C-alpha positions in Angstrom: -67.3 -219.5 -69.6 -69.2 -216.5 -70.9 -67.3 -213.8 -72.7 -69.8 -211.1 -71.7 -67.7 -208.9 -69.4 -68.2 -205.7 -67.5 -65.1 -203.6 -66.9 -64.6 -200.1 -65.3 -63.9 -198.4 -68.6 -66.0 -198.4 -71.8 -65.7 -201.4 -74.1 -66.8 -202.0 -77.6 -69.9 -204.2 -77.4 -68.6 -206.6 -80.0 -65.3 -207.3 -78.3 -64.8 -211.1 -78.0 -62.4 -212.1 -75.3 -62.1 -215.5 -76.9 -60.3 -213.9 -79.8 -57.0 -215.7 -79.5 -55.0 -212.8 -81.0 -56.5 -210.2 -78.7 -56.0 -212.4 -75.6 -52.5 -213.3 -76.6 -51.6 -209.7 -77.1 -53.0 -208.6 -73.8 -51.3 -211.4 -71.9 -47.9 -211.1 -73.5 -47.3 -207.6 -74.6 -49.1 -205.3 -72.1 -46.7 -203.6 -69.6 -49.4 -203.7 -66.9 -50.0 -206.8 -64.8 -53.2 -208.7 -65.7 -54.9 -211.9 -64.4 -58.2 -213.6 -64.4 -59.5 -215.8 -61.6 -62.2 -218.4 -61.8 -65.2 -218.6 -59.6 -63.2 -220.9 -57.4 -60.5 -218.3 -56.9 -57.8 -220.1 -59.0 -55.7 -218.5 -61.6 -57.4 -218.7 -65.0 -55.2 -216.3 -67.0 -51.9 -214.6 -66.1 -50.0 -212.2 -68.3 -46.2 -212.4 -68.6 -45.6 -209.2 -66.7 -47.4 -210.6 -63.6 -45.8 -214.0 -64.0 -42.4 -212.4 -64.0 -43.2 -210.5 -60.8 -44.5 -213.7 -59.2 -41.4 -215.6 -60.3 -43.3 -218.5 -61.9 -44.3 -219.3 -65.5 -47.8 -218.5 -66.5 -48.5 -222.1 -67.4 -47.6 -223.3 -63.9 -49.9 -220.7 -62.3 -53.0 -221.5 -64.4 -55.5 -223.6 -62.5 -53.8 -223.2 -59.1 -54.9 -221.3 -56.1 -52.6 -218.4 -55.0 -52.0 -220.2 -51.7 -50.8 -223.3 -53.7 -48.5 -221.5 -56.1 -47.2 -218.6 -54.0 -45.8 -217.9 -50.6 -48.1 -216.9 -47.8 -47.3 -213.1 -48.1 -47.9 -213.0 -51.9 -50.9 -215.3 -51.7 -52.6 -213.0 -49.2 -52.4 -210.0 -51.6 -54.6 -212.0 -54.1 -56.9 -214.1 -52.0 -58.6 -211.2 -50.1 -59.5 -209.0 -53.1 -60.8 -212.0 -55.1 -63.0 -213.2 -52.2 -64.4 -209.6 -51.8 -65.3 -209.3 -55.5 -66.9 -212.8 -55.6 -68.8 -212.3 -52.3 -69.9 -208.7 -52.7 -70.1 -208.4 -56.5 -68.2 -205.2 -56.5 -65.1 -203.6 -57.7 -62.2 -203.2 -55.3 -58.7 -201.7 -55.2 -55.5 -202.8 -53.5 -51.8 -202.2 -53.6 -49.6 -205.0 -54.5 -46.0 -205.1 -53.3 -43.4 -207.2 -55.1 -39.6 -207.5 -54.4 -37.4 -207.9 -57.5 -34.5 -210.3 -57.8 -32.2 -207.4 -56.8 -34.1 -206.9 -53.6 -35.9 -203.7 -54.6 -39.5 -203.5 -53.5 -42.0 -202.1 -56.0 -45.6 -201.2 -55.7 -48.5 -201.8 -58.1 -51.9 -200.2 -57.9 -54.4 -203.0 -58.8 -58.1 -202.9 -59.6 -60.2 -206.0 -59.2 -63.6 -206.3 -61.0 -66.1 -209.0 -61.7 -66.6 -210.8 -65.1 -70.2 -211.8 -65.6 -71.8 -214.8 -67.3 -74.7 -214.9 -69.7 -77.2 -214.7 -66.8 -75.4 -211.8 -65.2 -73.9 -213.8 -62.4 -70.2 -213.3 -61.4 -68.4 -215.9 -63.4 -64.8 -214.7 -62.9 -62.7 -211.9 -61.5 -60.3 -209.9 -63.5 -57.3 -207.9 -62.1 -55.3 -205.2 -63.7 -52.4 -203.3 -62.2 -50.0 -200.5 -63.0 -46.5 -199.9 -61.5 -46.6 -196.8 -59.2 -43.3 -197.2 -57.5 -41.6 -194.2 -59.0 -44.6 -192.0 -58.6 -44.9 -193.0 -54.9 -41.2 -192.3 -54.3 -41.6 -188.8 -55.8 -44.6 -188.1 -53.6 -42.8 -189.4 -50.6 -39.7 -187.2 -51.3 -42.0 -184.2 -51.8 -43.8 -184.9 -48.5 -40.4 -185.4 -46.8 -39.1 -182.1 -48.1 -42.2 -180.3 -47.0 -41.8 -181.8 -43.5 -38.2 -180.7 -43.3 -39.1 -177.2 -44.3 -41.9 -177.0 -41.8 -39.6 -178.3 -39.0 -36.9 -175.8 -39.9 -39.4 -173.0 -39.7 -40.8 -174.2 -36.4 -37.3 -174.6 -34.8 -35.8 -171.3 -36.0 -32.8 -173.3 -36.9 -29.2 -172.1 -37.0 -27.5 -175.5 -37.1 -29.7 -178.1 -38.8 -29.3 -181.9 -38.5 -31.3 -184.9 -39.7 -31.3 -188.5 -38.5 -33.3 -191.5 -39.3 -36.0 -192.9 -37.1 -33.4 -194.6 -34.9 -31.4 -191.5 -34.4 -28.6 -192.2 -36.8 -27.2 -189.2 -38.8 -28.2 -189.5 -42.4 -27.6 -186.0 -43.8 -24.4 -184.0 -43.5 -24.4 -180.8 -41.4 -21.6 -178.5 -42.6 -22.6 -175.9 -39.9 -22.1 -178.4 -37.1 -18.7 -179.5 -38.4 -17.6 -175.9 -39.0 -18.3 -175.2 -35.3 -16.9 -178.4 -33.8 -14.1 -179.1 -36.3 -15.3 -182.7 -36.7 -14.7 -184.6 -40.0 -17.7 -185.9 -42.0 -16.8 -189.4 -41.0 -16.7 -188.5 -37.3 -20.1 -186.8 -37.6 -21.8 -189.6 -39.5 -20.4 -192.2 -37.1 -22.3 -190.7 -34.2 -19.5 -188.4 -33.1 -21.8 -185.4 -32.5 -22.1 -186.6 -28.9 -18.3 -186.5 -28.5 -18.4 -182.7 -29.0 -20.8 -182.2 -26.1 -19.3 -181.2 -22.8 -18.5 -184.2 -20.6 -20.6 -182.9 -17.7 -23.6 -182.6 -20.1 -23.0 -185.7 -22.2 -24.8 -188.4 -20.2 -27.8 -186.2 -19.5 -28.1 -185.2 -23.2 -27.8 -188.8 -24.4 -30.4 -190.0 -21.9 -32.8 -187.2 -23.0 -32.2 -188.0 -26.7 -32.8 -191.7 -26.2 -36.0 -191.0 -24.2 -37.3 -188.8 -27.1 -36.5 -191.6 -29.6 -38.3 -194.2 -27.5 -41.2 -192.1 -26.6 -41.6 -190.4 -30.0 -41.6 -187.0 -28.3 -40.1 -183.7 -29.2 -36.5 -183.4 -28.1 -35.8 -180.2 -26.1 -32.4 -179.8 -24.4 -29.5 -177.5 -23.7 -25.8 -178.4 -23.6 -22.3 -177.0 -24.1 -20.5 -177.9 -27.3 -16.7 -178.0 -27.7 -15.7 -175.7 -30.5 -12.9 -175.9 -33.0 -10.9 -173.6 -30.8 -11.3 -176.0 -27.8 -13.6 -173.6 -26.0 -17.2 -174.3 -25.2 -20.4 -172.6 -26.4 -24.0 -173.0 -25.1 -26.6 -174.4 -27.5 -30.3 -174.9 -27.1 -31.5 -177.8 -29.3 -35.0 -178.8 -30.5 -35.7 -181.8 -32.7 -39.1 -183.0 -34.0 -40.0 -186.4 -35.5 -41.3 -186.6 -39.1 -44.0 -189.1 -39.4 -45.7 -190.9 -42.3 -48.6 -193.3 -41.9 -48.3 -192.8 -38.1 -44.7 -194.0 -38.3 -41.6 -191.9 -37.7 -39.4 -191.8 -40.7 -36.8 -189.3 -39.6 -35.9 -186.6 -37.1 -35.1 -183.0 -38.0 -33.4 -180.8 -35.4 -31.9 -177.4 -35.0 -29.3 -176.1 -32.6 -29.3 -172.4 -31.6 -26.2 -170.7 -30.1 -27.3 -169.0 -26.9 -23.9 -168.4 -25.5 -24.3 -164.7 -25.2 -27.7 -165.1 -23.6 -26.4 -167.6 -21.1 -23.3 -165.6 -20.2 -25.6 -162.5 -19.6 -27.9 -164.6 -17.4 -25.0 -166.0 -15.4 -23.6 -162.5 -14.9 -27.0 -161.3 -13.8 -27.3 -164.3 -11.5 -23.9 -163.6 -10.0 -24.7 -159.9 -9.5 -28.1 -160.8 -8.0 -26.5 -163.3 -5.6 -23.9 -160.8 -4.6 -26.5 -158.1 -4.0 -28.8 -160.5 -2.2 -25.9 -161.7 0.0 -25.0 -158.1 0.8 -28.6 -157.2 1.5 -28.9 -160.3 3.7 -25.7 -159.4 5.6 -27.0 -155.9 6.1 -30.4 -157.1 7.3 -28.7 -159.5 9.7 -26.4 -156.8 11.0 -29.4 -154.5 11.5 -31.3 -157.2 13.2 -28.4 -158.0 15.5 -27.9 -154.3 16.2 -31.6 -153.9 17.1 -31.6 -157.0 19.4 -28.4 -155.9 21.0 -29.8 -152.4 21.6 -32.7 -154.0 23.6 -30.3 -156.2 25.6 -29.9 -154.7 29.1 -27.8 -157.4 30.8 -24.7 -159.3 29.8 -26.8 -162.5 29.8 -29.2 -161.0 27.3 -26.2 -159.9 25.1 -24.8 -163.4 25.2 -28.2 -164.9 24.1 -28.4 -162.4 21.2 -24.8 -163.4 20.1 -25.7 -167.1 20.3 -28.9 -166.5 18.2 -27.0 -164.5 15.6 -24.2 -167.1 15.4 -26.7 -169.8 14.8 -28.9 -167.9 12.3 -26.5 -165.6 10.4 -23.3 -167.8 10.5 -24.7 -171.3 10.9 -22.2 -171.7 13.7 -22.4 -174.8 15.8 -21.0 -173.1 18.9 -20.9 -169.5 20.0 -19.1 -168.2 23.1 -18.6 -164.9 24.8 -15.7 -164.1 27.2 -15.1 -160.9 29.2 -11.6 -159.7 30.0 -10.4 -159.3 33.6 -7.4 -157.1 33.1 -6.3 -157.4 36.7 -6.1 -161.2 36.6 -5.1 -161.3 32.9 -7.8 -163.9 32.1 -10.9 -164.2 29.9 -14.0 -165.3 31.8 -16.3 -167.3 29.6 -19.9 -166.3 30.2 -21.5 -169.4 28.5 -19.5 -172.6 29.0 -21.9 -174.5 26.7 -20.4 -172.6 23.8 -17.0 -174.1 24.4 -15.9 -177.6 23.3 -15.6 -180.2 26.0 -12.0 -181.2 25.5 -10.0 -182.6 28.4 -7.2 -180.3 29.5 -8.7 -177.2 27.8 -9.8 -174.3 30.0 -13.5 -173.6 29.6 -14.3 -171.0 32.3 -11.2 -169.0 33.0 -8.7 -168.7 30.1 -5.4 -167.1 30.9 -4.2 -164.7 28.2 -1.0 -166.6 28.1 -2.9 -169.7 26.9 -3.0 -169.8 23.1 -6.5 -170.0 21.8 -8.8 -168.4 19.2 -10.1 -165.9 21.8 -6.8 -165.0 23.4 -5.2 -164.5 20.0 -8.0 -162.1 19.1 -7.7 -160.2 22.4 -3.9 -160.0 22.3 -3.6 -159.0 18.7 -6.8 -156.7 18.7 -7.5 -158.4 15.4 -10.0 -161.0 14.1 -8.8 -164.6 13.8 -10.1 -166.7 11.0 -9.2 -170.4 10.8 -11.0 -172.1 7.9 -9.5 -175.6 8.5 -7.7 -177.4 11.3 -4.4 -177.0 9.5 -4.7 -173.3 9.4 -5.6 -173.2 13.1 -2.7 -175.4 14.0 -0.3 -173.1 12.2 -1.7 -170.0 13.9 -1.6 -171.5 17.4 1.9 -172.8 17.0 3.0 -169.4 15.7 1.4 -167.8 18.7 3.5 -169.9 21.0 1.3 -173.0 21.7 3.0 -176.3 22.2 2.7 -178.5 19.1 1.7 -181.6 21.1 -1.0 -179.6 23.0 -2.4 -178.3 19.7 -2.4 -181.7 18.0 -4.2 -183.2 21.0 -6.9 -180.5 20.9 -7.5 -181.0 17.2 -7.6 -184.8 17.6 -10.2 -184.6 20.4 -12.5 -181.8 19.1 -15.2 -182.1 16.5 -14.7 -178.6 15.3 -13.3 -177.9 11.9 -13.3 -174.1 11.5 -13.1 -171.2 13.9 -13.7 -167.4 14.2 -12.3 -165.3 17.0 -13.3 -161.6 17.3 -12.0 -159.1 19.8 -14.6 -156.9 21.6 -13.1 -153.4 21.5 -14.5 -150.2 23.0 -12.4 -147.1 22.2 -9.4 -149.3 21.6 -9.8 -151.0 24.9 -10.4 -154.8 25.0 -13.5 -155.9 26.8 -13.4 -159.6 25.8 -13.8 -161.8 22.8 -16.3 -163.7 20.7 -15.8 -167.3 19.5 -17.7 -169.0 16.7 -16.9 -172.6 15.7 -18.1 -175.0 13.0 -18.1 -178.8 12.8 -17.1 -178.6 9.1 -14.6 -176.5 7.2 -15.9 -173.0 6.6 -14.8 -170.5 4.0 -14.7 -167.0 5.3 -15.1 -164.5 2.5 -14.0 -160.9 2.6 -17.6 -159.9 2.9 -18.1 -162.3 5.8 -15.1 -160.8 7.5 -16.5 -157.2 7.2 -19.8 -158.4 8.6 -18.1 -160.2 11.5 -16.0 -157.2 12.4 -19.1 -154.9 12.3 -21.0 -157.5 14.5 -18.1 -157.5 17.0 -18.2 -153.7 17.2 -21.9 -153.8 18.0 -21.4 -156.6 20.5 -18.6 -154.6 22.3 -21.0 -151.6 22.7 -23.7 -153.8 24.0 -21.4 -155.6 26.4 -20.1 -152.2 27.7 -23.6 -150.9 28.1 -24.9 -154.1 29.8 -21.9 -154.0 32.2 -22.7 -150.4 33.2 -26.4 -151.2 33.5 -25.8 -154.2 35.8 -23.4 -152.2 38.0 -26.0 -149.4 38.3 -28.8 -151.9 38.8 -27.0 -153.4 41.8 -26.3 -150.0 43.2 -29.9 -148.8 42.8 -31.4 -152.0 44.1 -29.2 -151.8 47.2 -30.2 -148.2 47.7 -33.9 -149.0 47.2 -33.8 -151.9 49.6 -32.0 -149.9 52.2 -34.7 -147.2 52.2 -37.6 -149.5 52.5 -38.7 -150.5 56.1 -37.4 -153.9 57.3 -40.7 -154.7 59.0 -44.2 -153.3 59.6 -45.0 -151.8 63.0 -47.1 -154.1 65.3 -50.2 -152.1 66.5 -53.1 -153.6 68.5 -56.3 -153.3 66.5 -54.6 -153.1 63.2 -52.8 -155.5 60.9 -50.3 -154.2 58.3 -48.9 -156.3 55.4 -46.8 -155.4 52.5 -45.5 -157.0 49.3 -42.7 -155.6 47.1 -41.9 -157.4 43.9 -39.1 -155.8 41.9 -39.3 -155.8 38.2 -37.4 -158.6 36.5 -33.6 -158.4 36.7 -33.7 -157.2 33.1 -35.6 -154.1 34.1 -34.0 -151.1 35.8 -34.8 -150.4 39.4 -37.6 -147.9 39.8 -38.7 -145.5 42.5 -41.5 -147.4 44.2 -41.7 -147.2 48.0 -43.9 -147.8 50.9 -43.9 -146.9 54.6 -46.0 -147.3 57.7 -45.3 -145.8 61.2 -47.1 -144.8 64.4 -47.8 -141.2 64.9 -47.7 -139.3 68.2 -51.4 -139.7 68.8 -51.1 -143.5 68.3 -52.8 -143.4 64.9 -50.9 -145.1 62.1 -49.7 -143.4 58.9 -49.5 -145.6 55.7 -48.1 -144.4 52.4 -47.3 -145.8 49.0 -45.4 -143.7 46.5 -43.9 -143.8 43.1 -41.0 -141.7 41.9 -41.1 -141.9 38.1 -37.9 -142.9 36.4 -35.4 -145.7 36.7 -32.0 -146.4 38.3 -30.0 -144.6 40.9 -31.6 -141.2 40.3 -35.1 -142.5 40.9 -34.0 -144.5 44.0 -32.3 -141.4 45.4 -35.4 -139.3 44.8 -37.5 -141.8 46.5 -35.3 -141.7 49.6 -35.5 -137.9 49.8 -39.3 -137.9 49.5 -39.7 -140.7 52.0 -37.6 -139.0 54.6 -39.4 -135.7 54.2 -42.7 -137.5 54.4 -41.9 -139.0 57.8 -40.6 -135.7 59.2 -43.7 -133.8 58.1 -46.2 -136.5 59.2 -44.6 -136.7 62.7 -44.9 -133.0 63.2 -48.2 -132.2 61.5 -50.0 -135.5 60.5 -53.2 -134.5 58.6 -52.8 -135.7 55.0 -53.6 -132.3 53.4 -50.9 -130.6 55.5 -48.3 -133.3 54.8 -48.9 -133.1 51.0 -48.7 -129.3 51.1 -45.4 -129.6 52.9 -44.1 -132.1 50.4 -44.9 -129.8 47.5 -42.6 -127.2 49.0 -39.9 -129.8 49.6 -40.3 -131.1 46.1 -39.9 -127.6 44.6 -36.7 -127.1 46.5 -35.0 -130.4 45.9 -36.3 -132.1 42.8 -36.0 -131.4 39.1 -39.0 -129.8 37.3 -39.4 -132.9 35.0 -39.5 -135.3 37.9 -42.9 -136.8 38.5 -43.8 -138.3 41.9 -47.2 -139.6 43.1 -48.3 -141.0 46.4 -51.3 -142.1 48.4 -51.2 -141.2 52.1 -53.7 -142.2 54.8 -54.0 -141.9 58.6 -56.1 -144.6 60.3 -57.1 -145.2 63.9 -56.5 -148.7 65.1 -59.6 -150.6 66.2 -62.2 -148.4 64.5 -60.6 -147.9 61.1 -61.6 -144.3 61.0 -59.2 -142.1 59.1 -58.3 -139.6 56.5 -56.9 -140.0 53.0 -55.1 -137.7 50.5 -54.0 -138.5 47.0 -51.2 -136.8 44.9 -51.9 -138.1 41.4 -51.9 -141.7 42.6 -54.3 -144.6 41.8 -57.2 -144.8 44.4 -57.0 -147.3 47.3 -59.0 -150.5 47.1 -61.3 -151.3 49.9 -62.3 -155.0 50.4 -65.1 -155.5 52.9 -65.4 -158.4 55.3 -68.0 -160.0 53.0 -65.6 -159.8 50.0 -67.2 -156.7 48.3 -64.5 -154.7 46.6 -64.7 -151.0 45.7 -62.3 -148.2 44.7 -62.1 -145.0 46.7 -63.9 -142.2 44.9 -61.9 -139.4 46.5 -60.3 -136.6 44.6 -57.2 -138.0 42.8 -55.2 -134.8 43.1 -52.0 -133.9 41.2 -48.4 -135.2 41.5 -46.1 -133.5 44.0 -44.8 -130.1 43.1 -47.8 -129.1 41.0 -49.4 -125.8 42.2 -52.7 -126.9 43.8 -54.7 -126.8 47.0 -54.3 -130.1 48.7 -57.5 -131.7 50.0 -58.1 -134.6 52.3 -61.3 -136.7 52.8 -62.7 -139.1 55.3 -61.8 -142.7 54.6 -63.0 -145.6 56.9 -61.8 -149.1 57.1 -64.6 -150.9 58.9 -63.7 -153.9 61.2 -63.1 -157.0 59.1 -62.2 -154.9 56.0 -58.9 -154.2 54.3 -57.6 -151.1 52.6 -55.0 -151.8 49.9 -52.6 -149.1 48.7 -50.6 -150.0 45.6 -48.3 -148.6 42.9 -49.3 -148.5 39.2 -47.1 -151.5 38.4 -49.9 -153.7 39.9 -52.6 -152.5 37.4 -50.8 -151.0 34.4 -48.3 -152.5 31.9 -47.5 -152.4 28.2 -50.6 -154.5 27.3 -53.1 -153.2 29.9 -54.1 -149.6 30.4 -54.7 -148.0 33.7 -58.5 -147.9 33.6 -58.7 -151.6 32.4 -56.3 -152.5 35.2 -58.4 -150.8 37.9 -61.5 -152.6 36.7 -59.6 -155.9 36.7 -58.3 -155.3 40.2 -61.9 -154.9 41.5 -63.0 -158.0 39.7 -60.1 -160.0 41.0 -60.6 -158.9 44.6 -64.3 -159.7 44.4 -63.4 -163.3 43.4 -61.2 -163.8 46.4 -62.3 -166.7 48.7 -63.5 -165.9 52.2 -60.3 -167.3 53.8 -58.2 -164.9 51.6 -60.4 -161.9 52.4 -59.9 -162.4 56.1 -56.1 -162.5 55.9 -54.3 -159.4 54.6 -51.2 -161.4 53.9 -53.1 -163.9 51.8 -55.1 -161.2 50.1 -51.9 -159.4 48.9 -50.5 -162.6 47.5 -53.8 -163.3 45.8 -54.0 -159.9 44.2 -50.4 -159.7 43.1 -50.4 -163.3 41.6 -53.7 -162.8 39.8 -53.0 -159.3 38.5 -49.6 -160.2 37.1 -50.6 -163.6 35.6 -50.3 -163.6 31.8 -48.4 -160.4 31.7 -44.7 -159.7 31.5 -43.8 -157.6 34.5 -42.1 -154.4 33.3 -42.2 -152.3 36.5 -41.9 -152.6 40.3 -45.0 -153.7 42.2 -45.6 -152.3 45.7 -48.7 -153.2 47.7 -49.5 -152.2 51.3 -52.5 -153.5 53.2 -54.2 -151.9 56.2 -56.5 -154.5 57.9 -58.9 -153.7 60.8 -59.7 -157.0 62.5 -63.0 -157.7 64.3 -62.9 -157.0 68.0 -62.1 -160.0 70.1 -65.0 -161.5 72.0 -65.3 -159.9 75.4 -63.8 -156.5 74.3 
């Protein structure tokens, strides 16, 4: 073997490695590990320091390959560097790890370099190494301390804690123990979780385990039991500390956020209370608005049902009106009562103990949040225990509300709301319900008066309209009167047709503005005056002039009345027409052509003006149609648009409809009202002049 060597640091050119003294000194005395490997990779020289680490005498190692003399783990630390130097003719570095007899692992920084022969070829490989264990530990501790400091800064810690990579506590936290009162032993044994509130414990543990398994930042919030046995809110954040892409420990910090949480909870409670109050106010305002628009008792009941469902989440809502003469409550909507055998659903005697009768008899609200409470109330009110128990056994209801409907201290009836689950009625709910009952009482009273007046006005209106049209040769009269819906007050529409002394026929359609009994009465006065004037002096201008004088003498100044009045001769259709602020008549020819009369519209009755009349002819086969504004005008359609639509609809009438005044009126009314909500009376009068019969 050549002794010409090339090593990383300068050497004296006359150094002879075969010098036995030098070699012996290096092999036995040097504190660093040293070895020489032959070109075959076997140990050629091993100093005592390395032999001690390998656990074998140097003599036994010499001439043997690492795989033959050492275990697989140790052999691998030598084989790879030796092969690299031999194959690539280069210096290489590696870290050797040895475990001492005491089990301590130590690290050696080793350098591997080629030893060359006389021809410059790699004849052997030398290895030297130095122990860097202490230096590495110092560096690791420094990095760990730096990581801890960085984590504490990032987490703005108040209570700091440290665990190993598996989540086990490894450093004491006096702050934590001062808060919780735990001993050091309890804390180190994993007892930190015992201090977490039981309701938060499982969630917190799962989140901590998930962070450990996923190597993610641990962010959580939980309540901690304090030394004084109270609880405080903490936010916690823990971050993993890594080295060589491996987590070595976790550093966390707990921040006491009790004051913040309590303030948030207080704000939330106040917000909820304000929101609930605003919602109740909005619901009451909405109910009041809907009740104000309800004209009939049926509409009031529907509003109450809707409010019960939306505002109270009631499963059933019922309204009953009191009949003081019979001493009973008449239930308006039977569907709002439970179907329980033996329980009255339509007529409830005041002597029968129920939620509604208790409310009416006591003039106070009745709240029963559970069946037990209702049972106690009913029995106290005089109900038979067996009867009450039978009802509670058969019904699916679990909570009840009964509200008296009072107007000026007088009972009008009662409301009943029920729930198929127990329902807590708060003080705020009670205030809302009492206010709702007050609004319902006013609406019921108003609707009752409206229906009574509506029936009176409708009876009066019907009595003043002619039962039948006169039968006149050479003329066909037809009429249609469609009252506004039963939810609309009776108006002052009227029509009339009668034969004059000269055998001509007078036809009139009028409209007394207004609603109710007053409008119907005004209509009757004008109609009677109209007949009297027409029978004595029939020309339209004279009749309207006379009506102006009657109007001034009998009607209020604010009253507005319009009419269209025509006189027509049977057979020829020749006639005269006058308008008093009324829509113009429609003329439909025998061929279906429709036009509006272009005569002077005039002013309503009672307005100072010179009344004029003009010629108006209904040729044979044609039909003149007089009508009230309810046919052409409504909330969604203006008068001018309605008149244009009337002409268009009449033009589209089929021939068989045009030839029949009865069919024509049905056609016009149906088409003009289609798609619109009728909000006024509709009065239509047709004057049809038929073609002369053959032979006449």
